[in-house]
N, C-alpha and C positions, 0 to 999 in steps of 0.2 A: 504494500499500499504506500506507494511513493508519494511524498509531499501532500498527503491528504490530512487535513486537520482533524482533530478529534471532534470539533464542533460540526464539521461537514458530515462526519460519520453518524453523530448523534441526530442531526437533522434528517439524514436518510432513514435512520431507524424509526424516528418519530413519524415520518411520512409513510413508511411501510406499515407501521402500526395503525395509522388512521385509515389506510386502505383496507387492512385486514378487518377493522371494525365494520366497515361497509360490507365486506364479504360476509361477515357473520349475520348481518341484517338481511342478507339476500337469500332468495331461494334459487334452486337450479335453473328455473326458467329465466329469472332476472339475470343470472350470471351468463346464460347463453345469449340473451339479448345484448348484454354488454360486449361479449366477444364478437357478435355480429356488427355492432357499431364500430368497434376497433378495427375489424376487417375492412369495413367500408371506408374508414379513415385512411387505412393503408392504400386501398384501391384509389381513392381520390388523390393521394400523394403520388402514386405511380402514374396516374393520368396526367398530372401536372408536371412532374419532374423526371419521370422515367423509372425504370426498375431500380430497386435498391440492390447494390452489388452484393454478391454472395459473401465477400470478405467482411462486410458489415455485420451480417448475421453470424458468420463464423466466429468473430471476436466475442460476441455475446455468449455463444454456446461453449466455446473452448477456453475462455479466459479464466485463469486461476488467480490472477492478481487484479485488484481494483485500483486503477489509475484515475486521474482527474477526468479524462475523456469518458471512460466507462462510467464513472460516478455520475457525470452529467446525463449520460444516456439513460441510466437506470432511473435517476430522479425524474427526468422528462417522461419516461415510460410509465412510472408509477403515477405521476401527475395526470397523464392522459387517461389511464385506466380509472383513476379515482373520479375524474370529471365525468367519464362516460357512465360509470356505475351510479354516480349521484343522479345523472340524468334519468337513467332507467328507474331508479328508486323513486324519484320525484314524479315520474310519469305514472307510477303505480301508487302514488300518494302515501308513501311510507313517511312516518313521523320520526323526529329526532335524528336527522342525518347530521353527523358531525361536520363541522366547517373545516375546510382545509386552510391552513395558514397562508397568508399572502407570500410568505418566504418561498414557498414551493412553486410559485408561478413564474419565477425568473428563469 
């Protein structure tokens, strides 16, 4: 974990915990809907910018060390998943959805 501050790691853990709270509030159908939205998001990205290189996926799957670049990718991914799941839960009128701190929207 080169040059990653403890605060950034704590922020990532907090962000992940907030996402997992939403997962716990969700049922299987809502999680499937979230996955569909995320897939459509990727499809829209591909239409606008082209395919994502295999090397980009490979780093996510094979990396054993967390560097700043991968940390940012993970944080952005968790943020997108959190927002999509919140959207699904709001559509299904779930109450008490935790708010994601503005820190994670950067």
